[in-house]
C-alpha positions in Angstrom: 0.0 0.0 0.0 1.3 3.5 -0.8 3.0 5.2 2.1 1.3 8.6 1.5 -1.4 10.1 3.6 -4.3 7.6 3.6 -6.8 10.3 3.7 -10.0 11.5 5.1 -11.9 12.2 2.0 -14.8 9.8 1.9 -17.2 12.4 3.4 -15.6 15.2 1.5 -16.0 13.5 -1.8 -19.7 13.1 -1.2 -20.0 16.8 -0.8 -17.7 17.6 -3.7 -19.0 19.0 -7.0 -18.0 17.1 -10.1 -16.4 19.4 -12.7 -15.7 16.9 -15.4 -13.6 13.9 -16.4 -10.9 13.1 -18.9 -8.9 10.1 -20.0 -7.0 9.9 -16.7 -9.1 11.4 -13.9 -12.4 12.7 -12.5 -12.1 16.3 -11.3 -14.1 17.7 -8.3 -14.5 21.1 -6.8 -14.0 20.9 -3.0 -12.2 22.4 -0.1 -8.9 21.0 1.2 -7.9 20.6 4.9 -6.8 24.2 5.0 -10.2 25.4 3.8 -8.9 26.4 0.4 -11.1 25.8 -2.6 -9.3 23.4 -4.9 -9.9 21.3 -8.0 -9.2 17.7 -6.9 -8.1 15.3 -9.7 -8.8 11.7 -8.7 -6.9 9.4 -11.0 -9.5 6.6 -10.8 -9.4 5.2 -14.3 -12.2 7.4 -15.8 -11.6 6.0 -19.4 -11.5 2.2 -19.8 -10.1 2.5 -23.4 -7.2 4.7 -22.0 -6.5 2.0 -19.4 -6.3 -0.7 -22.1 -4.0 1.5 -24.2 -1.7 2.2 -21.2 -1.7 -1.5 -20.2 -0.7 -2.7 -23.7 2.0 -0.1 -24.1 3.4 0.0 -20.5 2.1 -3.0 -18.6 -0.2 -1.0 -16.3 -2.9 1.7 -16.4 -2.1 5.4 -16.0 0.8 5.7 -13.6 -0.7 8.6 -11.8 -3.3 6.2 -10.6 -1.0 3.8 -8.7 2.6 5.1 -8.6 3.7 7.4 -5.8 6.8 8.7 -7.7 4.7 9.5 -10.7 2.2 11.6 -8.7 5.1 13.3 -7.0 6.5 14.1 -10.5 3.1 15.6 -11.5 3.1 17.8 -8.4 6.7 19.0 -8.7 6.4 19.5 -12.5 3.5 21.9 -11.9 5.7 23.9 -9.5 8.4 24.1 -12.1 6.0 25.1 -14.8 4.4 27.9 -12.7 7.8 29.7 -12.6 8.8 29.0 -16.2 5.4 30.1 -17.6 5.5 33.3 -15.6 8.9 34.0 -17.0 7.8 33.3 -20.5 4.4 34.9 -20.6 3.9 37.2 -17.7 0.2 37.7 -17.1 -0.9 36.3 -20.4 -0.7 32.6 -19.2 -0.4 31.0 -15.9 -0.4 27.4 -14.6 -2.8 25.8 -12.1 -0.5 25.1 -9.1 -0.5 21.8 -7.3 -0.9 22.0 -3.6 -0.9 18.4 -2.4 -1.0 14.8 -3.6 -2.2 11.8 -1.6 -3.5 8.3 -1.7 -7.3 8.1 -1.9 -8.2 4.9 0.0 -11.8 4.9 -1.1 -11.0 5.1 -4.8 -7.8 3.1 -4.4 -5.9 5.7 -6.5 -3.9 8.8 -6.1 -5.3 12.3 -6.2 -3.9 15.8 -6.9 -5.2 19.1 -5.4 -4.7 22.0 -7.8 -5.9 25.6 -8.0 -9.6 26.1 -8.6 -9.9 28.3 -11.6 -13.0 30.4 -12.2 -13.1 30.3 -16.0 -14.3 28.8 -19.2 -13.0 27.3 -22.3 -12.4 29.2 -25.6 -15.7 30.4 -27.0 -17.2 28.5 -29.9 -18.6 30.6 -32.8 -22.3 31.3 -32.6 -24.6 34.1 -33.8 -24.0 36.4 -30.9 -20.2 36.3 -30.9 -19.0 39.9 -31.5 -17.2 40.6 -34.7 -13.4 40.4 -34.2 -13.6 38.2 -31.1 -11.8 35.0 -31.8 -10.6 33.3 -28.7 -9.5 30.1 -30.3 -7.2 32.0 -32.6 -5.9 34.1 -29.8 -5.2 31.0 -27.7 -3.6 29.2 -30.6 -1.4 32.1 -31.9 -0.6 34.0 -28.8 -0.3 31.1 -26.3 0.0 27.5 -27.7 2.4 28.2 -30.6 5.0 30.1 -28.5 4.4 27.7 -25.5 5.3 24.7 -27.6 8.5 26.4 -28.8 9.5 27.2 -25.2 8.8 23.6 -24.1 10.9 22.2 -26.8 13.9 24.5 -26.0 13.6 23.6 -22.3 13.5 19.8 -22.8 10.0 19.5 -21.5 9.3 17.0 -24.3 6.2 15.3 -22.8 4.3 18.5 -22.1 4.3 19.3 -25.8 1.4 16.8 -26.1 -0.6 18.5 -23.4 0.1 21.8 -25.1 -1.7 20.5 -28.2 0.9 19.5 -30.8 -1.0 17.0 -32.9 -3.4 16.6 -30.0 -6.7 18.4 -30.6 -7.8 17.6 -27.1 -5.0 19.8 -25.8 -7.1 22.9 -26.5 -9.4 21.9 -23.6 -6.4 22.0 -21.2 -6.7 25.8 -21.1 -9.3 28.1 -19.5 -9.8 31.8 -19.9 -10.3 33.4 -16.5 -13.6 35.1 -15.7 -12.7 36.5 -12.3 -11.4 39.8 -13.5 -8.1 38.6 -14.9 -8.9 37.6 -18.4 -5.6 35.7 -19.0 -5.3 32.0 -19.9 -4.7 29.3 -17.4 -3.1 25.9 -18.2 -5.2 23.6 -16.0 -4.2 20.1 -17.1 -0.6 19.0 -17.4 -1.1 15.3 -16.9 -1.5 13.0 -19.8 -4.1 10.2 -20.1 -2.2 8.1 -22.6 1.3 8.0 -24.2 1.7 10.6 -26.9 1.7 8.2 -29.9 -1.6 9.0 -31.7 -1.3 12.6 -33.0 -3.9 13.6 -35.6 -1.1 14.6 -38.0 1.2 11.6 -38.9 4.0 14.1 -39.6 4.1 15.0 -35.9 4.4 11.3 -35.1 7.3 10.8 -37.4 9.1 14.1 -36.8 8.6 14.5 -33.1 6.9 11.8 -31.0 8.6 8.7 -32.3 12.1 10.3 -32.2 11.5 11.6 -28.6 10.2 8.2 -27.6 13.4 6.6 -28.8 15.4 9.3 -27.0 13.6 8.6 -23.7 13.6 4.8 -24.4 9.9 4.5 -23.8 6.6 5.8 -25.2 6.6 9.5 -24.5 4.5 10.3 -21.5 5.0 13.7 -19.7 8.8 13.1 -19.9 11.3 15.8 -19.0 14.9 15.8 -20.3 16.4 17.0 -17.0 19.9 17.6 -18.4 18.5 19.7 -21.3 16.3 21.7 -18.8 19.3 22.5 -16.6 21.4 23.6 -19.6 18.6 25.8 -20.8 18.2 27.5 -17.4 21.9 28.0 -17.1 22.0 29.6 -20.5 19.2 32.0 -19.5 20.2 32.4 -15.9 20.5 36.2 -15.9 17.2 36.8 -17.6 15.5 34.2 -15.4 16.9 35.7 -12.2 15.8 39.2 -13.2 12.3 37.9 -13.8 11.9 35.7 -10.7 14.5 36.7 -8.3 17.3 34.6 -6.8 15.3 32.8 -4.1 12.7 31.5 -6.6 15.5 30.5 -9.0 17.2 28.5 -6.2 13.9 26.9 -5.3 13.3 26.1 -9.0 16.7 24.3 -9.2 15.8 22.3 -6.1 12.5 21.3 -7.6 14.2 20.1 -10.7 16.5 17.8 -8.6 13.4 16.5 -6.9 11.7 15.9 -10.2 14.8 14.1 -11.4 14.8 11.7 -8.4 11.1 10.8 -8.7 11.2 10.5 -12.5 14.2 8.1 -12.3 12.4 6.0 -9.6 9.2 5.9 -11.6 10.9 5.1 -15.0 13.2 2.5 -13.6 10.4 0.0 -13.0 10.3 -3.0 -15.4 7.1 -3.8 -17.2 6.2 -6.7 -14.9 7.1 -4.6 -11.8 4.6 -1.9 -13.0 1.9 -4.5 -13.5 2.5 -6.1 -10.1 2.6 -2.7 -8.3 -0.7 -1.6 -9.9 -2.4 -4.8 -8.9 -1.0 -4.6 -5.4 -2.2 -1.0 -5.0 -5.6 -1.9 -6.4 -6.0 -4.7 -3.9 -6.1 -7.6 -6.4 -3.1 -9.4 -4.9 -1.2 -9.5 -1.6 2.4 -8.5 -1.1 3.4 -12.1 -0.8 1.8 -12.9 -4.1 3.6 -9.9 -5.7 6.9 -11.2 -4.4 6.2 -14.7 -5.7 5.1 -13.5 -9.2 8.1 -11.1 -9.5 10.4 -14.0 -10.2 7.8 -15.8 -12.4 6.8 -13.2 -15.0 5.5 -15.8 -17.5 3.0 -17.1 -15.0 2.0 -13.6 -14.1 1.3 -12.7 -17.7 -0.7 -15.8 -18.1 -2.8 -14.8 -15.1 -3.2 -11.3 -16.6 -4.3 -12.7 -19.9 -6.9 -14.8 -18.2 -8.1 -11.8 -16.2 -8.3 -9.7 -19.4 -10.3 -12.3 -21.2 -12.7 -12.6 -18.3 -13.0 -8.8 -18.1 -13.8 -8.8 -21.9 -16.5 -11.4 -21.4 -18.0 -9.5 -18.5 -17.9 -6.2 -20.5 -19.7 -7.9 -23.4 -22.3 -9.4 -21.0 -23.0 -6.0 -19.4 -23.4 -4.3 -22.8 -25.7 -7.1 -24.0 -27.8 -6.9 -20.9 -28.0 -3.1 -21.2 -29.1 -3.5 -24.9 -31.7 -6.1 -23.8 -33.1 -3.8 -21.1 -33.3 -1.0 -23.6 -35.2 -3.2 -26.1 -37.5 -4.4 -23.3 -38.5 -0.8 -22.5 -39.6 -0.3 -26.1 -43.4 -0.5 -26.5 -44.0 -1.5 -30.2 -47.5 0.0 -30.4 -46.4 3.3 -28.8 -43.3 3.4 -31.0 -45.3 2.8 -34.2 -47.8 5.5 -33.1 -45.0 8.0 -32.5 -43.4 7.3 -35.9 -46.8 7.7 -37.6 -47.4 11.0 -35.8 -43.9 12.1 -36.7 -44.5 11.4 -40.4 -48.0 12.8 -40.6 -48.2 15.7 -38.1 -46.2 18.9 -38.6 -47.4 20.1 -35.2 -45.9 17.0 -33.5 -42.6 17.4 -35.4 -42.4 21.1 -34.6 -43.0 20.3 -30.9 -40.2 17.7 -30.9 -37.8 20.0 -32.7 -38.5 22.9 -30.3 -37.8 20.6 -27.3 -34.6 19.3 -28.9 -33.3 22.8 -29.7 -34.2 24.1 -26.3 -32.1 21.3 -24.8 -29.2 22.3 -27.1 -29.5 25.9 -25.9 -29.4 24.7 -22.3 -26.3 22.6 -23.0 -24.5 25.6 -24.5 -25.4 27.8 -21.6 -24.3 25.2 -19.0 -20.9 24.9 -20.8 -20.4 28.6 -20.5 -20.6 29.1 -24.3 -23.8 31.2 -24.2 -24.6 34.0 -21.7 -27.9 33.8 -19.9 -29.2 36.8 -21.9 -28.3 35.2 -25.3 -29.8 31.9 -24.3 -33.0 33.7 -23.3 -33.2 35.5 -26.6 -32.8 32.2 -28.5 -35.6 30.6 -26.5 -37.8 33.6 -27.3 -36.9 33.2 -31.0 -37.8 29.5 -30.6 -41.3 30.5 -29.6 -41.9 32.7 -32.6 -39.8 31.4 -35.5 -40.5 28.4 -37.7 -36.8 27.6 -38.2 -36.7 24.8 -35.6 -39.2 22.8 -37.7 -36.8 22.7 -40.6 -34.7 20.3 -38.4 -37.5 17.7 -38.3 -38.3 18.3 -42.0 -34.7 17.3 -42.7 -35.3 14.3 -40.6 -38.3 13.4 -42.7 -36.1 13.5 -45.8 -33.7 11.1 -44.2 -36.5 8.9 -42.9 -38.2 8.5 -46.3 -34.9 7.7 -48.0 -34.9 3.9 -47.3 -38.5 3.7 -48.6 -37.4 5.6 -51.7 -34.4 3.3 -52.2 -36.7 0.2 -51.8 -39.1 1.6 -54.3 -36.4 2.6 -56.8 -34.3 -0.6 -56.7 -37.0 -3.3 -55.9 -40.5 -2.2 -56.8 -39.8 -0.3 -60.0 -37.6 -3.1 -61.5 -40.4 -5.5 -60.6 -43.0 -3.4 -62.3 -40.7 -3.1 -65.3 -40.3 -6.9 -65.5 -44.0 -7.3 -65.2 -44.5 -5.0 -68.1 -46.4 -2.4 -66.1 -43.8 0.3 -66.8 -41.9 1.0 -69.9 -38.1 1.2 -69.9 -38.2 5.0 -70.3 -40.5 5.5 -67.3 -38.5 3.0 -65.2 -35.2 4.8 -65.9 -36.7 8.2 -65.3 -38.1 7.1 -61.9 -34.9 5.4 -60.9 -32.9 8.5 -61.7 -35.3 11.0 -60.3 -37.0 8.9 -57.6 -35.3 10.7 -54.7 -36.0 14.1 -56.2 -39.7 13.2 -56.6 -40.0 11.9 -53.0 -38.4 15.0 -51.5 -40.4 17.4 -53.7 -43.7 15.8 -52.8 -43.0 16.2 -49.1 -41.5 19.7 -49.4 -44.2 20.8 -51.8 -46.8 19.7 -49.3 -45.0 21.7 -46.6 -44.9 24.7 -48.8 -48.6 24.6 -49.4 -49.2 24.2 -45.7 -47.0 27.2 -45.0 -48.8 29.4 -47.5 -52.2 28.4 -46.1 -51.1 29.3 -42.5 -49.3 32.5 -43.5 -45.8 31.2 -42.6 -42.6 31.6 -44.5 -42.4 29.2 -47.5 -39.3 26.9 -47.6 -38.7 27.7 -51.2 -34.9 27.2 -50.9 -35.5 23.6 -49.7 -38.0 23.1 -52.5 -35.5 24.2 -55.2 -32.5 22.4 -53.7 -34.6 19.2 -53.3 -35.0 19.1 -57.1 -31.3 18.4 -57.5 -30.0 14.8 -57.6 -27.8 13.8 -54.6 -27.4 17.4 -53.4 -31.1 17.4 -52.8 -30.6 15.6 -49.6 -29.2 18.9 -48.2 -32.5 20.7 -49.0 -33.4 21.7 -45.5 -29.8 22.3 -44.3 -29.7 24.7 -47.2 -32.9 26.3 -46.0 -31.4 26.7 -42.6 -28.2 28.2 -44.1 -30.3 30.7 -46.0 -32.2 31.7 -42.8 -28.9 31.8 -41.0 -27.6 34.4 -43.4 -30.4 36.8 -42.5 -29.9 39.3 -39.8 -33.0 38.1 -37.9 -32.1 34.4 -38.4 -30.2 34.0 -35.1 -31.9 30.8 -34.2 -31.2 29.3 -37.6 -27.6 30.3 -37.3 -27.4 28.6 -33.8 -28.8 25.4 -35.2 -26.1 25.3 -37.8 -23.3 26.1 -35.4 -24.6 23.5 -32.9 -25.0 20.8 -35.6 -21.5 21.2 -37.0 -20.0 21.4 -33.5 -21.8 18.2 -32.5 -20.0 16.4 -35.4 -16.6 17.6 -34.1 -17.5 16.5 -30.6 -18.5 13.0 -31.8 -15.2 12.3 -33.7 -13.5 9.3 -32.0 -10.1 9.8 -30.3 -9.4 13.3 -31.5 -12.8 14.8 -31.0 -14.8 15.8 -27.9 -16.0 18.9 -26.3 -13.7 21.9 -26.2 -11.2 20.2 -28.6 -9.7 21.8 -31.6 -11.7 19.3 -33.7 -15.0 20.7 -32.3 -13.8 24.2 -33.0 -12.8 23.3 -36.5 -16.2 21.9 -37.4 -17.8 24.9 -35.6 -15.9 27.3 -37.8 -17.0 25.6 -41.0 -20.3 27.3 -40.6 -18.7 30.7 -41.4 -18.0 29.3 -44.8 -21.7 28.7 -45.3 -23.3 31.8 -43.9 -22.4 35.5 -44.3 -20.5 36.4 -41.2 -21.6 40.0 -41.5 -25.2 39.0 -40.9 -24.8 36.3 -38.3 -22.2 37.8 -36.0 -23.6 40.7 -34.0 -22.0 43.9 -33.1 -22.8 43.4 -29.4 -20.3 43.6 -26.6 -18.4 40.4 -25.8 -20.5 37.9 -23.9 -19.7 37.0 -20.3 -21.0 33.4 -19.9 -21.3 31.8 -16.5 -17.9 30.8 -15.2 -16.9 27.2 -15.0 -14.3 26.3 -12.4 -11.7 23.7 -13.3 
């Protein structure tokens, strides 16, 4: 069992407020023993896929979860980075300082207390973002690009991954303060997996693989201590002027401490890492660990059996979850809902408004929309018909299988039976999709005219085109989004494209560069001068991390 403070956190964690989770840890907002508000990172294996990756590459899950020297490295490395980042950036960027690390007996993992930061991630684009405000570009150009250059020069090789080189998720490691100081804060310096899966293969070949060979292991938050010392000696005068002699002396001491713990952590063999993790997790006794240490093949055989059993259990849980989901489905109710969806525009509109209202709430909770802007969008939702276009697009998608079945099964059968001539059959096969879409959109247009609503004539025209016609209602939304009063339509487009980026496996997710990239594609579709307002910058609700 780790020798660190066994802790007193069972009751405190029940009162803690969850802030989020990543590949390595779950983060809570709570107070430490001194009464200071902190963000507590509990390295409890928040991502099973990341655990598998770490186990395959290193022999054990994330080392911050089970290795005392690794968690000490994380704590000391943050202390070092606080001084270096202040020297490099002044008030433009700071680092969330680590106050303490300890063993969490309840979670059977280590935890790290860091500064609680009142802030939010870089703003996504949306219809209310003021012209000229581009926080992602500011973060990328003014912070991340120069930061990575400094890290490379200082030998802080592993932190380049957390600073976003080839790692779109690195963007989410930075918050913009909302407590008066509007500088950026680096809140997450601890990796979840080794840096071997950059989105750009050039980064893998040019940087990550060479550095992995240099450090003789998959790159994972590694620091080249000798290079760091040489870098500081070469810049000693400037560093002393910026920080003062006492802080520079403390910095050099911290580097020696980091060197010790990093050497201890990295010196473990693969089988030793696996055994130590299982021992800390309570899966084996110390006597068993000592016995298996001299019998690695028998240990790996046991681990393979454990892995196969875990895979079977995982598949069983997923199968049972799917079975329970299916059991909750009421066929008659489901068929009725589908029929109402297909035949009732009022029902579709109600569903679309409920969905869009949920998306507005989600953006507001993330700090991406101010309360005032969210209220305005909800007001637009009560008066505009843009939201119904979303379900109209869904109808186009829903009728597509029926159209395909008609085109490729029924029409050839009618041709073979002599009911249709070859000319009519070819015409219906080529234009079947256009006909189906146009019949629906034409009916919607007539309905809109009769009710005095805006006619979706853009969707009607685009729907006449082969293939591209599937984008009829997205085109209608784009057209509405390019109008000055079409804020709701613009929001739907920004949300839809952002959701695609957030759903991308591995490199996607919320507040990643991938989500921002998809979000910004909308500006290529709509006229920015119409969608982006001239209002003052928004001040969304802060989110502490």
